N, C-alpha and C positions, 0 to 999 in steps of 0.2 A: 563557429556556432553550429551550422549543419541543419539537416532536416529532422524535425521531431514529429512523432506520431503519438497522440494522446487518445486513449480509449475512455469513453464515458459510459460505464456499464450500469446505467440506471435501470435497465431491464435485462440484466445478465449479459451473457456472452456465449456464443456457439461458433462452430467453424463456418457455417453458411452465413451467419451474421457478419463475421469478420470479412469474408470475401465480398459480400454485398456492400459493406461500408467502404472498402478500398476502391471498388469499381465506382461507387457513387462519388468518391472523392477525386476521381480522375484516372484511376488505373485502367488503361485500355483492355477490354476483355480479349481482344484479338491477340494482344501481346502476351497476356496471361496464358491463353490457350496454346500459343506458339511455344512459350517457354516450357509448359508442362509436357510437350511432346518429347522432351529429353528424358522423360520417365518411361521405363520399359513396361508400360501398362496401357492397354486399350480397353474397349468395351464400355466407354463412358463418353458423355458430352457435357459441356457447360452451357447453361442458358441463363441469360440475364433479362429481367423484366422489372417494370416500375409498378410498385404497389403502394397502398396506403395502410398505415397501422396507427389506429387511434388518432387520426387527424394529421399525422406526419407522413410526408411523401418519402419513400425509401426505395432502395434497389434490392431485389431478391435474386440471389444467384443460386441456381439449382444444379446439382450434379446428377445427371440423368444416367442411370445404370441399366444395362441390359440384364434381363432376368437371370441369365446363367452366371452373372458376376456378383450376385447378391450374397453369396455365402461368405462367412467370416474368413479373414486372412489371419494366419498365425503371426506372432511377433517376429519370428525368424524370417518369414517370407517378406514381411514389411521391411525389415532391416536390409535384406538382400536387394529389394527393389530400389530403396533409397540409395544404397551404396553403389549400385550400378548405374544410377542416373547420371546424365551428362549436364547436370545443373552446376552452378558455381559452388565451390567448396563450402563457403559459409552457409548457403542454403541447405546443403546436404547435412552439415553438422548440426544445425539447429533443428532440422526435421527429425533426425535421429534422436536428438535430446528430448523432443516432444513425446515421442513414443516410448522412450525410456521412462519419462515421468508417468505416462499413462500406465505402463506395466507395473511400476512401483506402487502407484496409487491403488490399482486393482489388487495387487498382492497384499497391501495393508488391509484393504477392505475385506478380502476373503481369507486372509491369514495363510497365504502361500507365497513361495518365493516367486519373484517376477518372471523367471524363465518358464514357470509352470502355468502362468496365467492363460486362461482361455477367454479371449475377448468376445463380448456379446454386443454391448451398446457401441463399442468402438472396434476398429479393426477391419471393417468392411471397406470397399473401394472408395466410397464417398468420403469417409474420414481421412483416408490417405490423400485424396485430392484436396480436401479442405486444408490439411496440414501443409502439404507441399505448395499448394496455391497461395496460402497466406504468407509463408516465409518467402517464397519467390516474389509475390506481389510487393512486399516491403522492400525487397532488394531492387526491384524494377523502379520503385518510387524513390530510391536513394535514401531511405530512412536510416538515420544514424543513431537515433535515441528513441526509445519507446517508454511511455509512462502510462499510468492507468489510475482511474478513480477507484474508490471502494466498489466491491462487486456485489450486486443484488443476486442472491441465490434462488429466490422464489419461496413459495410457501406451500403447505398442503401435503399431498401424497402424489406419487408417481407410479406408473406401471413399468416393469422391467422384465427381463428374462428370468429374474429371480423372484418374481411376484410383486406384490404391492409394497412400496418402500416410502419412508418419509422423505420429504424434500428438505435439504439436499440429500441425494443418494450417497452411498458409502464412498464411491470413488471421488466425487466432488468434495465430500467432507475431508478426505485425506489430502486432496490437492489444495484445499483452502487453508491448511495450517500455515500460520505465520503472516498472512496477508489480511488487510481489512475487508470484511464481508458483512452483509446484513440480509435480512429477509423482509420483503415487502411485495405488494402488488397482488395479482390474481393467484388463486390456489393452484399452482402448477410449477413445474421445473422451469426456471429461466436460464440457468447456467448448466452447460453440459460438460462432461469430462474433457472432451476434445477442446472446447473453447477455453476452459480454464487452464489446461495443460499448455496450450499455445500462449496464453497470457503470461503464465509463470515463466515460460522460457524466453519470451521476447522482452517483457517489461523490466526495466532497471529500477523503477521506483513506483510507489503507490501513494496517491495523495490528491489534493485538489489540482485543478488545471494550472500547470506551471507557466512561468513567463514565456510567451512565444508570440510570433506574428503569423496567425493562420492565413494560409493561401487557399485552403479548401476545407469544407465541412462535409462529411459523408454520413449517410444513414443506411445501415444494413438491416434488412428485415429478417426476423425469425419466421419459422414456418407457421407458428400459431398466431392467431389474430383475436386475442381476448377482447371482449366488448369493453370499450371505454379505456383501453390500456394501450399506450404506444409501445408495442413490442419490437423495439429497434435498438441497435447499437449505434451510438454516435461517435465519430472520430474527428479529431482536429489534426490537420496536416499543415505544417508550415515551418517557418524558420524559428529555431530555438533562440531565446534571448538570454544573456547573462543574468543570473539572479542577483539580488542584492547580497551584500557580504553576509556570510553566515549560512548555516545549514537549517533546513526546515524539518521539523520532526512533529509527530503526532503525540499529544499528551491528553490526559483525562483531567478535567476540572470538576471537582466535587464541592458541593456547598450544602450547608444546613443552617437553619435558623435556631438560635438558642435564646431563651428568655428566663430560664429557671435553673441555670447551672451556676454554682458558686464560683465567682471570679477567681478565687484562690486556686481553682483547678486548671485555669487556662494554661499556665506554664507547663504543668505535667502533660496535659493533652498535646500541646505543641511538640514537646520533646518526644513523646511516643509516636506522633505522626511522622516526624522526621526519621525516627529510628525504624519505622515500618517502610520507609522508602519515599516519603513525600519530597518533592523538589522544592516546594515553597508552601508556606502556611501563613494565612493572614486572618486577623480578627477585625471586623468592621462594625462600629456601632450603628444601629438603625432604630427607627421607630416602627414597631410592629402593630398588629391589629389592636383596636381599642386603646391606642395611644401608649402601649407599653414599650419601654426601652428594651432593646435586645441586641444580639450580636449575630452577625453572619460569619460563620466559620467556613473558610474556603481553603482548599488544598489543591495543589497541582502535582500530578503524579504520572509516571509512565504507565502504559497499558498493563505491563507485566505486574506492577505493584498495586494496581487499582483496588483489587479485592482486599488485600492486606490493609491498605490505608482506610478503606471504607469500614472494615471491621473494627479498627481502632475508634473511628468516629462513633459507631453504634455502641461500642462497649464502654468507652470512657466518658461519654457525654449523656445528656438526657434526651438526645435526639431519637425520634422513632423512625426516621428515614433520612436518606441523603440523595441529593440531586447529582446526576453524573452526566457529563457530555464530553464528546471528543472534540478537540480543536487543534489547529496547527499553531506552532510557534517557531520563530526564527531565532536562532542563537548564534552568537559569534564564536569562532574558534577560540579556545582558551587554554591556558596552561598555568601551572603553579611554579613560581620562582622563589627561591629562598634568598633573603638578603641578611646581612649581618649588621646589627646595630650595636651600640656600646654595651647594651645589657642583655643581648641574646639574639637568636635567630627569629626572624618573622617571615612567614609565608606571604607572598603577594600574588593575588589572582590577576593574571594578565590576559586581556582580550585583544584580539587582532582586528583592527578596523581596516578601512580601505587605504590603498596606497602605502601599505606597510606601516601604518601608524598603530600605536597601541594605547590602551588605557588600563591603568593598574590601580588596584585597591588592596591595601594591606588587610590581612586577615584579622578581624576584630578580636577573636578569641586569643590569638597570640599576643596582640597588643595589650589586651586586658590582663593577661597573665603576668606580663612584664611590669605593667603598671602596679599591680597588687604586690609584686615582689619588691619593687623599688620605692613605692609611695609616690611616684610621679603621676601627673595627669595622663589619662589614656590618650588624649588628643596630641600630646607632645610625642608619645611613642609612635603614634600613627604618622605624624609629620616626619619623624626621624626615619621611619621605614620607607616612606614615599621618597624622601631625599636619597636614601641609600639605593633605591631602585633606579632613580634617574641617573645617579653617578655610575652605576653599573652599566646602564645602557650607553652612557657617554663613552665609557672605556671601550665597549664593543665596537662602536662606530669608528673609533680611532684605529 
């Protein structure tokens, strides 16, 4: 099972917030300082202090830099410092990967190749310490798996070396591709490029808090203290637990109420929703306002196909809007197996349950096609296909 670390990024994430949360969860600051001495870099010191952010008690870890060390470091020099460090190889490799992500993100943001990137917001000594300290801290805590919630990027505008920019800034926007993010809270940047690059490098999965047995909860404070807002990063550290059978995935559920659509259109609407990528479509009769009968049209769809499916709903029905929300679902591993019946081949959907057991369902469309061709009841074709599957399984076990 092993040690698991889960980041709860309800107020974003940054390098100092991660260090603070790890120290708050039990990472000894002295051990971290001692470990970072393997890095050929001086001119800085680590300080830990207790603070309050919006009613939450948290740990703030500051990297104190001497004035002469505040100038930016080039990517090449950062890579040489990390490569020559006497830290464990996994710590070295992951730290290099973080700065590679940062360089690529800055390159995308400014449309230049990564090797030509000139770091401004990142690249100074404190970012190097944040990155090496975070990766080393996870190593010292024995973390084997890292997961994360969706990431709050913040709102409003921010000030940078390139002038005033919308939140999130260009580098964070580039780093956010492909992971669940959102904007909420005070009008400021909540997620920094360094924090998100660390998260992208360390985290194996994004989603709700996974099954685990927490042994420590840590709160790492950000530098800002917005009024009425708990600007902290929360981490859960503990033993990971085996999940229930099946994989958890994030899907979008969309719904709309219909009371003036000709029921003859239902079949066409459902067919086109499936063609657009819907995973499931249902029609549920309801009583609407002023006692009118109506229908709730609901569709389940992946994030990638959500806009296409919503477009079908708005185009093919009388609806003026559609409700959309993300949710998690757990699905069993499945496969398609073909079986031979007396009148043709039928596909069987096979799902794997616990202890090697399976449950199988003949594909209705295949059974319907054979029933229409032979004139036999479709239930008999389905029974015959199910029997053929069981016989095939019996032969395999022998």
